[in-house]
BALUMVO-155845 format. One record per residue (C-alpha): residue in three letters; x, y, z. Coordinates in nm, 2 decimals. Layout:
% BALUMVO-155845
   residu        x        y        z
      ALA        X        Y        Z
...
This chain:
% BALUMVO-155845
   residu        x        y        z
      UNK    10.05   -15.59     6.10
      UNK    10.34   -15.45     5.91
      UNK    10.55   -15.14     5.95
      UNK    10.67   -14.99     5.61
      UNK    10.83   -15.20     5.35
      UNK    11.20   -15.22     5.29
      UNK    11.20   -14.95     5.03
      UNK    11.07   -14.71     5.31
      UNK    11.17   -14.88     5.62
      UNK    10.90   -15.14     5.69
      UNK    10.92   -15.51     5.74
      UNK    10.63   -15.76     5.76
      UNK    10.58   -15.89     6.11
      UNK    10.47   -16.23     5.98
      UNK    10.84   -16.33     5.99
      UNK    10.78   -16.41     6.35
      UNK    10.59   -16.72     6.26
      UNK    10.91   -16.90     6.19
      UNK    11.09   -16.77     6.50
      UNK    10.88   -16.94     6.77
      UNK    10.82   -17.30     6.68
      UNK    10.63   -17.55     6.90
      UNK    10.38   -17.82     6.84
      UNK    10.06   -17.83     7.05
      UNK     9.77   -17.77     6.82
      UNK     9.46   -17.57     6.93
      UNK     9.12   -17.67     6.81
      UNK     8.92   -17.43     6.60
      UNK     8.55   -17.41     6.60
      UNK     8.41   -17.47     6.25
      UNK     8.17   -17.23     6.09
      UNK     7.82   -17.37     6.14
      UNK     7.47   -17.29     6.02
      UNK     7.38   -17.11     6.34
      UNK     7.68   -16.88     6.34
      UNK     7.48   -16.58     6.22
      UNK     7.29   -16.59     6.55
      UNK     7.59   -16.60     6.77
      UNK     7.67   -16.29     6.97
      UNK     7.31   -16.26     7.10
      UNK     7.41   -16.36     7.45
      UNK     7.31   -16.12     7.72
      UNK     7.55   -15.93     7.95
      UNK     7.71   -15.69     7.70
      UNK     7.70   -15.32     7.75
      UNK     7.89   -15.06     7.55
      UNK     7.79   -14.71     7.66
      UNK     7.93   -14.54     7.35
      UNK     7.74   -14.77     7.10
      UNK     7.38   -14.67     7.06
      UNK     7.12   -14.95     7.09
      UNK     6.99   -14.89     6.74
      UNK     7.33   -14.98     6.60
      UNK     7.23   -15.34     6.63
      UNK     7.47   -15.48     6.38
      UNK     7.78   -15.33     6.55
      UNK     7.65   -15.45     6.88
      UNK     7.63   -15.81     6.75
      UNK     7.97   -15.79     6.58
      UNK     8.12   -15.67     6.91
      UNK     7.94   -15.94     7.10
      UNK     8.08   -16.21     6.88
      UNK     8.43   -16.05     6.88
      UNK     8.43   -16.05     7.26
      UNK     8.40   -16.43     7.27
      UNK     8.77   -16.43     7.15
      UNK     8.87   -16.35     7.51
      UNK     8.65   -16.61     7.67
      UNK     8.89   -16.78     7.92
      UNK     8.78   -17.12     7.79
      UNK     8.98   -17.05     7.47
      UNK     9.30   -17.00     7.66
      UNK     9.42   -16.72     7.43
      UNK     9.58   -16.55     7.73
      UNK     9.91   -16.70     7.87
      UNK     9.83   -16.78     8.24
      UNK    10.19   -16.71     8.35
      UNK    10.25   -16.37     8.20
      UNK     9.90   -16.25     8.14
      UNK    10.00   -16.17     7.78
      UNK     9.77   -16.26     7.49
      UNK     9.90   -16.51     7.22
      UNK     9.96   -16.37     6.87
      UNK     9.65   -16.54     6.74
      UNK     9.41   -16.83     6.73
      UNK     9.57   -17.06     6.47
      UNK     9.80   -17.33     6.59
      UNK     9.87   -17.54     6.27
      UNK    10.21   -17.71     6.28
      UNK    10.15   -17.87     5.94
      UNK    10.10   -17.53     5.79
      UNK    10.38   -17.36     5.98
      UNK    10.15   -17.15     6.19
      UNK    10.23   -17.14     6.56
      UNK    10.03   -16.83     6.67
      UNK     9.98   -16.97     7.03
      UNK    10.36   -16.98     7.09
      UNK    10.45   -16.61     7.09
      UNK    10.31   -16.26     7.12
      UNK    10.39   -15.91     7.01
      UNK    10.39   -15.57     7.18
      UNK    10.09   -15.43     6.99
      UNK     9.87   -15.72     7.10
      UNK     9.99   -15.68     7.46
      UNK     9.90   -15.31     7.46
      UNK     9.56   -15.37     7.31
      UNK     9.48   -15.64     7.57
      UNK     9.59   -15.41     7.86
      UNK     9.37   -15.13     7.71
      UNK     9.07   -15.35     7.68
      UNK     9.11   -15.48     8.03
      UNK     9.12   -15.12     8.16
      UNK     8.80   -15.04     7.96
      UNK     8.63   -15.34     8.11
      UNK     8.74   -15.25     8.46
      UNK     8.61   -14.90     8.41
      UNK     8.27   -15.02     8.30
      UNK     8.31   -14.92     7.93
      UNK     8.28   -15.28     7.79
      UNK     8.08   -15.51     8.02
      UNK     8.07   -15.86     7.88
      UNK     7.98   -16.21     8.01
      UNK     8.34   -16.34     7.99
      UNK     8.54   -16.10     8.21
      UNK     8.40   -15.92     8.51
      UNK     8.53   -15.58     8.61
      UNK     8.71   -15.73     8.90
      UNK     8.86   -16.01     8.68
      UNK     8.97   -15.74     8.44
      UNK     9.16   -15.56     8.72
      UNK     9.33   -15.88     8.82
      UNK     9.43   -15.96     8.46
      UNK     9.55   -15.61     8.42
      UNK     9.76   -15.64     8.74
      UNK     9.93   -15.96     8.61
      UNK    10.00   -15.82     8.26
      UNK    10.14   -15.49     8.39
      UNK    10.36   -15.67     8.65
      UNK    10.50   -15.89     8.38
      UNK    10.57   -15.59     8.16
      UNK    10.76   -15.42     8.43
      UNK    10.96   -15.74     8.50
      UNK    11.04   -15.79     8.13
      UNK    11.14   -15.43     8.09
      UNK    11.42   -15.50     8.34
      UNK    11.52   -15.83     8.17
      UNK    11.83   -15.77     7.94
      UNK    11.73   -16.07     7.73
      UNK    11.40   -15.90     7.64
      UNK    11.46   -15.53     7.66
      UNK    11.72   -15.25     7.63
      UNK    11.70   -14.88     7.74
      UNK    11.35   -14.94     7.86
      UNK    11.21   -15.06     7.53
      UNK    11.10   -15.42     7.47
      UNK    11.18   -15.67     7.19
      UNK    10.89   -15.65     6.94
      UNK    10.82   -16.03     6.97
      UNK    10.84   -16.26     7.27
      UNK    10.79   -16.63     7.27
      UNK    10.63   -16.83     7.55
      UNK    10.87   -17.08     7.72
      UNK    10.70   -17.21     8.03
      UNK    10.74   -16.94     8.30
      UNK    10.97   -16.73     8.08
      UNK    10.95   -16.52     7.77
      UNK    11.22   -16.53     7.51
      UNK    11.32   -16.30     7.23
      UNK    11.32   -16.38     6.86
      UNK    11.59   -16.56     6.67
      UNK    11.83   -16.33     6.50
      UNK    11.76   -16.26     6.13
      UNK    12.12   -16.19     6.02
      UNK    12.47   -16.26     6.15
      UNK    12.81   -16.10     6.10
      UNK    13.07   -16.31     5.93
      UNK    13.33   -16.21     6.18
      UNK    13.15   -16.40     6.45
      UNK    13.23   -16.73     6.27
      UNK    13.60   -16.62     6.23
      UNK    13.61   -16.52     6.60
      UNK    13.47   -16.86     6.70
      UNK    13.64   -17.10     6.46
      UNK    13.95   -16.91     6.35
      UNK    14.01   -16.74     6.02
      UNK    14.05   -17.05     5.80
      UNK    13.77   -17.26     5.94
      UNK    13.55   -16.97     6.00
      UNK    13.56   -16.86     5.64
      UNK    13.51   -17.22     5.52
      UNK    13.21   -17.27     5.74
      UNK    13.07   -16.93     5.62
      UNK    13.11   -17.05     5.26
      UNK    12.95   -17.39     5.34
      UNK    12.65   -17.21     5.49
      UNK    12.61   -17.00     5.18
      UNK    12.63   -17.31     4.96
      UNK    12.38   -17.49     5.18
      UNK    12.14   -17.20     5.14
      UNK    12.11   -17.12     5.51
      UNK    12.28   -16.78     5.46
      UNK    12.23   -16.51     5.20
      UNK    12.51   -16.25     5.20
      UNK    12.43   -15.88     5.25
      UNK    12.62   -15.56     5.35
      UNK    12.90   -15.64     5.11
      UNK    12.95   -15.99     5.25
      UNK    13.00   -15.86     5.61
      UNK    12.67   -16.01     5.71
      UNK    12.44   -16.30     5.61
      UNK    12.07   -16.32     5.64
      UNK    11.96   -16.65     5.80
      UNK    11.72   -16.84     5.59
      UNK    11.52   -17.08     5.80
      UNK    11.32   -17.30     5.57
      UNK    11.28   -17.67     5.48
      UNK    11.60   -17.86     5.54
      UNK    11.73   -17.61     5.80
      UNK    11.86   -17.72     6.14
      UNK    12.08   -17.96     6.33
      UNK    11.94   -18.27     6.16
      UNK    12.05   -18.15     5.82
      UNK    12.43   -18.12     5.84
      UNK    12.49   -18.28     5.50
      UNK    12.62   -18.17     5.16
      UNK    12.85   -17.87     5.21
      UNK    12.80   -17.89     5.59
      UNK    12.89   -18.26     5.62
      UNK    13.26   -18.18     5.72
      UNK    13.12   -17.99     6.02
      UNK    12.86   -18.25     6.14
      UNK    13.06   -18.35     6.45
      UNK    12.86   -18.27     6.77
      UNK    13.09   -18.00     6.89
      UNK    13.11   -17.79     6.58
      UNK    12.74   -17.86     6.49
      UNK    12.63   -17.73     6.82
      UNK    12.86   -17.42     6.79
      UNK    12.73   -17.34     6.44
      UNK    12.37   -17.37     6.54
      UNK    12.44   -17.17     6.86
      UNK    12.55   -16.88     6.64
      UNK    12.27   -16.91     6.39
      UNK    11.99   -16.96     6.64
      UNK    12.09   -16.69     6.90
      UNK    11.80   -16.51     7.07
      UNK    11.83   -16.14     7.02
      UNK    11.67   -15.82     7.15
      UNK    11.52   -15.64     6.85
      UNK    11.37   -15.31     6.94
      UNK    11.11   -15.17     6.68
      UNK    11.00   -14.82     6.73
      UNK    10.64   -14.87     6.60
      UNK    10.56   -15.17     6.82
      UNK    10.70   -15.00     7.13
      UNK    10.51   -14.68     7.05
      UNK    10.19   -14.88     7.00
      UNK    10.24   -15.03     7.35
      UNK    10.32   -14.69     7.51
      UNK    10.02   -14.52     7.37
      UNK     9.79   -14.81     7.47
      UNK     9.92   -14.79     7.83
      UNK     9.84   -14.42     7.83
      UNK     9.49   -14.49     7.71
      UNK     9.46   -14.76     7.98
      UNK     9.56   -14.51     8.24
      UNK     9.30   -14.27     8.10
      UNK     9.03   -14.54     8.13
      UNK     9.13   -14.58     8.49
      UNK     9.10   -14.21     8.55
      UNK     8.72   -14.22     8.50
      UNK     8.54   -14.10     8.81
      UNK     8.37   -14.44     8.86
      UNK     8.71   -14.61     8.92
      UNK     8.96   -14.33     8.97
      UNK     8.99   -14.37     9.35
      UNK     8.97   -14.75     9.37
      UNK     9.30   -14.85     9.54
      UNK     9.39   -15.12     9.28
      UNK     9.32   -14.88     9.00
      UNK     9.55   -14.62     9.16
      UNK     9.83   -14.87     9.20
      UNK     9.79   -14.99     8.84
      UNK     9.80   -14.63     8.70
      UNK    10.12   -14.57     8.90
      UNK    10.28   -14.90     8.77
      UNK    10.19   -14.82     8.41
      UNK    10.32   -14.47     8.44
      UNK    10.65   -14.60     8.58
      UNK    10.68   -14.83     8.28
      UNK    10.61   -14.54     8.04
      UNK    10.87   -14.32     8.21
      UNK    11.13   -14.59     8.20
      UNK    11.11   -14.60     7.82
      UNK    11.23   -14.24     7.78
      UNK    11.60   -14.33     7.73
      UNK    11.51   -14.58     7.46
      UNK    11.30   -14.34     7.25
      UNK    11.57   -14.07     7.27
      UNK    11.82   -14.33     7.15
      UNK    11.59   -14.40     6.85
      UNK    11.58   -14.04     6.74
      UNK    11.83   -13.96     6.46
      UNK    11.93   -13.59     6.47
      UNK    12.09   -13.61     6.13
      UNK    11.77   -13.69     5.95
      UNK    11.53   -13.54     6.20
      UNK    11.34   -13.87     6.22
      UNK    11.31   -14.18     6.44
      UNK    11.49   -14.48     6.31
      UNK    11.28   -14.79     6.23
      UNK    11.44   -15.00     6.50
      UNK    11.75   -15.11     6.68
      UNK    11.93   -15.44     6.71
      UNK    12.03   -15.41     7.07
      UNK    12.23   -15.74     7.06
      UNK    12.45   -15.62     6.78
      UNK    12.41   -15.25     6.88
      UNK    12.32   -15.14     6.53
      UNK    12.01   -14.97     6.39
      UNK    11.79   -15.19     6.17
      UNK    11.80   -15.15     5.80
      UNK    11.87   -15.35     5.48
      UNK    12.12   -15.41     5.21
      UNK    12.04   -15.19     4.91
      UNK    12.15   -15.45     4.66
      UNK    12.48   -15.28     4.60
      UNK    12.64   -15.38     4.93
      UNK    12.54   -15.07     5.12
      UNK    12.36   -15.08     5.45
      UNK    12.06   -14.84     5.46
      UNK    11.91   -14.76     5.80
      UNK    11.53   -14.76     5.81
      UNK    11.36   -14.44     5.90
      UNK    11.01   -14.36     6.02
      UNK    10.97   -14.10     5.75
      UNK    10.63   -14.15     5.61
      UNK    10.35   -14.00     5.81
      UNK    10.03   -14.17     5.69
      UNK    10.07   -14.52     5.84
      UNK     9.95   -14.71     6.14
      UNK    10.21   -14.55     6.36
      UNK    10.11   -14.19     6.30
      UNK     9.93   -14.15     6.63
      UNK    10.18   -14.34     6.84
      UNK    10.47   -14.14     6.69
      UNK    10.30   -13.81     6.77
      UNK    10.23   -13.93     7.12
      UNK    10.59   -14.04     7.18
      UNK    10.71   -13.69     7.07
      UNK    10.46   -13.52     7.31
      UNK    10.50   -13.75     7.61
      UNK    10.88   -13.75     7.62
      UNK    10.94   -13.39     7.49
      UNK    11.13   -13.52     7.19
      UNK    11.21   -13.30     6.89
      UNK    10.90   -13.21     6.68
      UNK    11.13   -13.26     6.38
      UNK    11.03   -13.63     6.40
      UNK    10.68   -13.52     6.29
      UNK    10.80   -13.24     6.06
      UNK    11.02   -13.47     5.86
      UNK    10.75   -13.74     5.81
      UNK    10.63   -13.67     5.45
      UNK    10.30   -13.79     5.29
      UNK    10.11   -13.80     4.97
      UNK     9.75   -13.70     4.88
      UNK     9.59   -13.87     4.58
      UNK     9.26   -13.84     4.39
      UNK     9.00   -14.12     4.42
      UNK     8.74   -14.14     4.14
      UNK     8.39   -14.17     4.27
      UNK     8.12   -14.36     4.08
      UNK     7.99   -14.03     3.93
      UNK     8.33   -13.95     3.79
      UNK     8.42   -13.68     4.04
      UNK     8.76   -13.69     4.21
      UNK     8.79   -13.68     4.59
      UNK     9.13   -13.60     4.73
      UNK     9.24   -13.82     5.02
      UNK     9.55   -13.91     5.22
      UNK     9.74   -14.20     5.07
      UNK     9.91   -14.49     5.26
      UNK    10.21   -14.68     5.13
      UNK    10.01   -14.99     5.04
      UNK     9.67   -14.84     5.03
      UNK     9.57   -15.05     5.33
      UNK     9.28   -14.94     5.55
      UNK     9.48   -15.00     5.87
      UNK     9.77   -14.79     5.74
      UNK     9.53   -14.51     5.66
      UNK     9.32   -14.53     5.98
      UNK     9.55   -14.70     6.22
      UNK     9.47   -14.97     6.47
      UNK     9.33   -14.69     6.69
      UNK     9.25   -14.32     6.67
      UNK     9.33   -14.13     6.99
      UNK     9.53   -13.81     6.92
      UNK     9.21   -13.61     6.94
      UNK     9.15   -13.62     6.56
      UNK     8.77   -13.61     6.62
      UNK     8.82   -13.27     6.78
      UNK     9.04   -13.13     6.50
      UNK     8.85   -13.01     6.19
      UNK     9.12   -13.10     5.93
      UNK     9.18   -13.45     6.07
      UNK     8.81   -13.51     6.12
      UNK     8.73   -13.43     5.76
      UNK     9.03   -13.61     5.62
      UNK     8.95   -13.93     5.81
      UNK     8.58   -13.91     5.73
      UNK     8.68   -13.88     5.36
      UNK     8.89   -14.20     5.39
      UNK     8.61   -14.39     5.55
      UNK     8.37   -14.27     5.28
      UNK     8.61   -14.40     5.01
      UNK     8.67   -14.73     5.19
      UNK     8.30   -14.80     5.22
      UNK     8.23   -14.68     4.86
      UNK     8.50   -14.91     4.72
      UNK     8.38   -15.21     4.92
      UNK     8.02   -15.15     4.83
      UNK     8.10   -15.10     4.46
      UNK     8.31   -15.42     4.45
      UNK     8.09   -15.64     4.67
      UNK     8.34   -15.67     4.95
      UNK     8.22   -15.77     5.30
      UNK     8.49   -15.57     5.48
      UNK     8.77   -15.33     5.41
      UNK     9.09   -15.39     5.22
      UNK     9.36   -15.41     5.49
      UNK     9.68   -15.60     5.57
      UNK     9.58   -15.95     5.67
      UNK     9.59   -16.32     5.57
      UNK     9.50   -16.32     5.20
      UNK     9.33   -16.66     5.17
      UNK     9.62   -16.79     4.95
      UNK     9.74   -17.06     5.18
      UNK     9.91   -16.91     5.49
      UNK    10.02   -16.59     5.31
      UNK    10.00   -16.28     5.53
      UNK    10.06   -15.96     5.34
      UNK    10.05   -15.59     5.36
      UNK     9.98   -15.56     4.99
      UNK     9.60   -15.56     5.04
      UNK     9.45   -15.22     4.96
      UNK     9.30   -14.97     4.73
      UNK     9.54   -14.88     4.45
      UNK     9.42   -14.52     4.42
      UNK     9.51   -14.46     4.78
      UNK     9.85   -14.63     4.76
      UNK    10.20   -14.48     4.71
      UNK    10.35   -14.81     4.60
      UNK    10.32   -14.93     4.24
      UNK    10.32   -15.29     4.35
      UNK    10.01   -15.49     4.25
      UNK     9.76   -15.49     4.53
      UNK     9.52   -15.77     4.64
      UNK     9.16   -15.64     4.62
      UNK     8.99   -15.98     4.69
      UNK     9.07   -16.03     5.06
      UNK     8.86   -15.78     5.27
      UNK     8.88   -15.81     5.65
      UNK     8.67   -15.69     5.94
      UNK     8.91   -15.54     6.19
      UNK     8.94   -15.19     6.04
      UNK     8.57   -15.15     6.06
      UNK     8.62   -15.09     6.43
      UNK     8.83   -14.78     6.38
      UNK     8.60   -14.67     6.09
      UNK     8.30   -14.69     6.32
      UNK     8.45   -14.43     6.55
      UNK     8.48   -14.19     6.26
      UNK     8.15   -14.26     6.08
      UNK     7.92   -14.47     6.30
      UNK     7.60   -14.44     6.10
      UNK     7.77   -14.52     5.77
      UNK     7.95   -14.82     5.91
      UNK     7.63   -14.95     6.08
      UNK     7.46   -14.92     5.74
      UNK     7.74   -15.11     5.57
      UNK     7.72   -15.39     5.83
      UNK     7.35   -15.41     5.77
      UNK     7.39   -15.44     5.40
      UNK     7.67   -15.70     5.42
      UNK     7.54   -15.88     5.73
      UNK     7.47   -16.22     5.56
      UNK     7.84   -16.27     5.47
      UNK     7.98   -16.08     5.77
      UNK     7.78   -16.29     6.02
      UNK     7.89   -16.61     5.84
      UNK     8.24   -16.53     5.97
      UNK     8.12   -16.57     6.33
      UNK     8.25   -16.86     6.54
      UNK     8.23   -16.93     6.91
      UNK     8.58   -16.76     6.94
      UNK     8.49   -16.45     6.75
      UNK     8.48   -16.37     6.38
      UNK     8.74   -16.49     6.13
      UNK     8.91   -16.19     6.00
      UNK     8.83   -16.20     5.63
      UNK     8.66   -16.33     5.32
      UNK     8.82   -16.44     4.99
      UNK     8.59   -16.30     4.73
      UNK     8.78   -16.48     4.45
      UNK     8.67   -16.82     4.59
      UNK     8.37   -16.68     4.79
      UNK     8.50   -16.85     5.11
      UNK     8.59   -16.75     5.46
      UNK     8.96   -16.69     5.53
      UNK     8.99   -16.89     5.86
      UNK     9.26   -16.69     6.04
      UNK     9.23   -16.48     6.35
      UNK     9.50   -16.26     6.51
      UNK     9.48   -16.09     6.85
      UNK     9.59   -15.74     6.75
      UNK     9.32   -15.73     6.48
      UNK     9.04   -15.88     6.69
      UNK     9.11   -15.65     6.98
      UNK     9.14   -15.35     6.74
      UNK     8.79   -15.43     6.62
      UNK     8.66   -15.44     6.97
      UNK     8.84   -15.12     7.09
      UNK     8.74   -14.93     6.79
      UNK     8.38   -15.04     6.82
      UNK     8.35   -14.94     7.19
      UNK     8.49   -14.60     7.08
      UNK     8.66   -14.49     7.40
      UNK     9.02   -14.42     7.29
      UNK     8.97   -14.04     7.23
      UNK     8.82   -13.98     7.57
      UNK     9.07   -14.20     7.75
      UNK     9.37   -14.03     7.59
      UNK     9.22   -13.69     7.65
      UNK     9.21   -13.77     8.03
      UNK     9.57   -13.88     8.01
      UNK     9.69   -13.57     7.82
      UNK     9.51   -13.35     8.06
      UNK     9.66   -13.52     8.36
      UNK    10.01   -13.49     8.22
      UNK     9.95   -13.12     8.11
      UNK    10.01   -13.22     7.74
      UNK     9.68   -13.10     7.59
      UNK     9.82   -12.75     7.52
      UNK    10.12   -12.90     7.34
      UNK     9.90   -13.11     7.12
      UNK     9.70   -12.80     7.04
      UNK    10.02   -12.63     6.93
      UNK    10.10   -12.92     6.70
      UNK     9.76   -12.88     6.54
      UNK     9.77   -12.50     6.51
      UNK     9.60   -12.37     6.20
      UNK     9.83   -12.20     5.94
      UNK     9.79   -11.86     5.78
      UNK     9.55   -11.76     5.51
      UNK     9.75   -11.73     5.18
      UNK     9.66   -11.61     4.83
      UNK     9.92   -11.76     4.60
      UNK     9.81   -11.52     4.33
      UNK     9.87   -11.21     4.54
      UNK    10.09   -10.95     4.39
      UNK    10.38   -11.01     4.63
      UNK    10.40   -11.38     4.53
      UNK    10.65   -11.45     4.25
      UNK    10.52   -11.69     3.99
      UNK    10.79   -11.86     3.79
      UNK    10.70   -12.07     3.48
      UNK    10.94   -12.34     3.37
      UNK    10.99   -12.65     3.16
      UNK    11.26   -12.91     3.21
      UNK    11.37   -12.90     2.85
      UNK    11.32   -12.53     2.78
      UNK    11.00   -12.58     2.58
      UNK    10.84   -12.26     2.46
      UNK    10.60   -12.12     2.72
      UNK    10.31   -11.87     2.69
      UNK    10.28   -11.72     3.04
      UNK    10.05   -11.44     3.15
      UNK     9.97   -11.28     3.47
      UNK     9.72   -11.01     3.58
      UNK     9.54   -10.92     3.89
      UNK     9.43   -11.24     4.07
      UNK     9.50   -11.48     3.77
      UNK     9.78   -11.65     3.59
      UNK     9.79   -11.84     3.26
      UNK    10.03   -12.12     3.14
      UNK    10.05   -12.28     2.80
      UNK    10.32   -12.51     2.67
      UNK    10.38   -12.84     2.49
      UNK    10.58   -13.01     2.76
      UNK    10.85   -13.26     2.71
      UNK    10.92   -13.44     3.04
      UNK    10.79   -13.19     3.29
      UNK    10.71   -12.82     3.34
      UNK    10.49   -12.60     3.54
      UNK    10.46   -12.30     3.78
      UNK    10.65   -12.22     4.10
      UNK    10.46   -12.00     4.35
      UNK    10.74   -11.84     4.56
      UNK    10.66   -11.63     4.87
      UNK    10.86   -11.31     4.93
      UNK    11.21   -11.36     5.05
      UNK    11.24   -11.43     5.42
      UNK    10.87   -11.54     5.44
      UNK    10.77   -11.89     5.53
      UNK    10.42   -11.99     5.62
      UNK    10.22   -12.28     5.77
      UNK     9.97   -12.46     5.55
      UNK     9.86   -12.69     5.83
      UNK     9.50   -12.76     5.93
      UNK     9.31   -12.60     5.64
      UNK     9.18   -12.62     5.29
      UNK     9.38   -12.57     4.97
      UNK     9.17   -12.46     4.68
      UNK     9.26   -12.43     4.31
      UNK     9.01   -12.28     4.06
      UNK     9.10   -12.31     3.70
      UNK     9.00   -12.34     3.34
      UNK     9.18   -12.59     3.11
      UNK     9.18   -12.63     2.74
      UNK     9.34   -12.97     2.78
      UNK     9.30   -13.27     3.00
      UNK     9.60   -13.31     3.24
      UNK     9.62   -13.66     3.40
      UNK     9.95   -13.62     3.58
      UNK     9.99   -13.30     3.78
      UNK    10.16   -13.27     4.12
      UNK    10.14   -13.00     4.38
      UNK    10.45   -13.00     4.60
      UNK    10.55   -12.80     4.91
      UNK    10.90   -12.68     4.97
      UNK    11.06   -12.54     5.29
      UNK    11.27   -12.23     5.31
      UNK    11.63   -12.28     5.22
      UNK    11.73   -12.16     5.57
      UNK    11.51   -12.41     5.75
      UNK    11.68   -12.57     6.05
      UNK    11.59   -12.92     5.94
      UNK    11.73   -13.11     5.64
      UNK    11.47   -13.17     5.36
      UNK    11.25   -13.46     5.43
      UNK    11.34   -13.78     5.25
      UNK    10.97   -13.81     5.13
      UNK    10.83   -13.48     5.01
      UNK    10.47   -13.37     5.07
      UNK    10.29   -13.40     4.74
      UNK     9.94   -13.38     4.60
      UNK     9.88   -13.59     4.29
      UNK     9.61   -13.42     4.08
      UNK     9.40   -13.46     3.77
      UNK     9.29   -13.15     3.58
      UNK     9.00   -13.22     3.34
      UNK     8.93   -13.02     3.03
      UNK     8.68   -12.76     3.16
      UNK     8.59   -12.40     3.15
      UNK     8.54   -12.39     3.53
      UNK     8.70   -12.65     3.75
      UNK     8.79   -12.66     4.12
      UNK     9.02   -12.88     4.32
      UNK     8.98   -12.87     4.69
      UNK     9.21   -13.05     4.93
      UNK     9.20   -13.07     5.30
      UNK     9.56   -13.04     5.44
      UNK     9.60   -13.22     5.77
      UNK     9.71   -13.06     6.09
      UNK    10.08   -13.14     6.11
      UNK    10.41   -12.95     6.17
      UNK    10.53   -13.10     5.84
      UNK    10.33   -12.82     5.67
      UNK    10.51   -12.54     5.86
      UNK    10.79   -12.33     5.72
      UNK    10.67   -12.35     5.36
      UNK    10.82   -12.09     5.12
      UNK    10.72   -12.23     4.78
      UNK    10.45   -12.44     4.62
      UNK    10.50   -12.59     4.28
      UNK    10.25   -12.71     4.03
      UNK    10.42   -12.95     3.80
      UNK    10.28   -13.11     3.49
      UNK    10.44   -13.44     3.38
      UNK    10.45   -13.62     3.04
      UNK    10.59   -13.95     2.93
      UNK    10.79   -13.99     2.61
      UNK    10.54   -13.79     2.40
      UNK    10.50   -13.41     2.44
      UNK    10.19   -13.31     2.64
      UNK     9.99   -13.00     2.57
      UNK     9.90   -12.79     2.87
      UNK     9.68   -12.48     2.84
      UNK     9.57   -12.36     3.19
      UNK     9.41   -12.05     3.33
      UNK     9.44   -12.03     3.71
      UNK     9.17   -11.80     3.85
      UNK     9.22   -11.86     4.22
      UNK     9.48   -12.05     4.43
      UNK     9.46   -12.01     4.81
      UNK     9.48   -12.17     5.15
      UNK     9.22   -12.11     5.41
      UNK     9.29   -12.24     5.76
      UNK     9.03   -12.38     5.99
      UNK     8.96   -12.16     6.28
      UNK     9.07   -12.39     6.57
      UNK     9.33   -12.65     6.64
      UNK     9.11   -12.85     6.88
      UNK     8.74   -12.80     6.95
      UNK     8.61   -12.82     7.30
């Protein structure tokens, strides 16, 4: 999984593959002719999956074989799951040698569900699940107190397995002053220059730091060329000791994934059938203690200047994580885009620790049109890379199914995902994964119309894991999709669960399997996250606070007499503007940009959260590039968000057109004093002739349904 790319504060987690290197290969079961029949073994029971959803049942059955103890995917010392199935030293894949927090959280959540009777299977009994849960939670609590793995209660995002110990990742960049402190000014600078010349370092932050480049020819056996003068054992060991230091790298998203998963695990163990079992009581207490001990760390990651969480913190160097902007300036990464895989965990962290709601208010997002087969546009939330797992998350648990705006918005996304896959013959959804191009793992797999980035996206590597979350949103539709694509989907089955994806360019299986994705498929399919989190929120008296976050806004007529409507163009192009009761007209030949600003009366700011925005219009011209943007009052307590909330729209030439957009339930849509409708043109002037006949926001009636 990835977090958000460097331009917005997100780094690919696949870098961990080079940080934990070992050699013992793990055998992989080949795909055989009988694989379509696997998963028929008895002993499975998923109370939330109807019996007539036979294909989801079979997919879950096969996925469950991933955790068969015979496959040794779980480290016996720590109780943590390995990063994934593949152990291929020749290809540089060592997924059995390390783990990540998201995978640990998913494993703990699955064990709790098994123990609570929500996922009976032939591989792990309920008692065995409780024992496995006890081991993993005990290890978590020990690691939380280990200064080599944690700081301020938060854990390093990756941990390698080293016998009975866990170890943190290798540092990614190093400060030049450390070489000077170690070797003296003259030799330290000379060694720094030699490392640059050798290609083991790449300068950043105006030369104050260097990114460590571990690739072919790196390491103690390669002190030749520019490094030959320093090949004596003492200096060689000292240099490698600096370059290959283990660090504590705290990433907000990975920790929040773990925290939310533990809360859901507690919720599973609060079910009446297991609530009073002594071992379950003790486990709930241990997990709650772990969660509470993270409070200081999350508070440390909140940046009051920007009103957002930072992306992460290098606890070893005591500096927030970021990147060089190419001009020698260090940019701290921020969690400032809302529609990504960490949306739910971020909201949970704010609720659970009483942190500023500003962290949600200052997370912007985009909404874009997706063109259906019949030519109609459907407006949907957009993720940075258009990836299904960024749009839907690895889990949905913040009671979205009980909130009308989120329920509709997420159902729309699933409809689009299934429509796109069906129209393009994809046996799965486009989501961050291994691409089938060698060992490439990339976040740039997605639907372009649902993406913010303008980077080219891979549309030939669909994967299975996001179907689990999608099933919880639209079970009948996903079951139908599985039925239609069953021949290829079932051909992904192995005796250790399904391979994640299919390369449609070569019409071949992509033979990779990761723990976080496989467990996400299972957890989404068994569909218990909402109920488990609801029990936790109720137990912690947080349900009312969540309802306040989802509060519906106020009904607004943007054509009402008290609203000021300001026409404008960037280059003072002539404008024909008219306004009468309940209508407005705008006509201009725009150079660059122009449009209308709908400004509420002075001192008035409203919430446009949790409702439907509707624009009825007639247009004499076709406008392909229009943007609706939301602006806060100038006296708002928070700084403007780095990423504004915008709706990208297309206005066809029509006598009577309507654009309807569901606005999600989020505090980011509170305090709005102005909405702008902007028309944009490229180099050539663009004619706009628009009559707006209605423009209003109608909130849904409730924040959370019973």
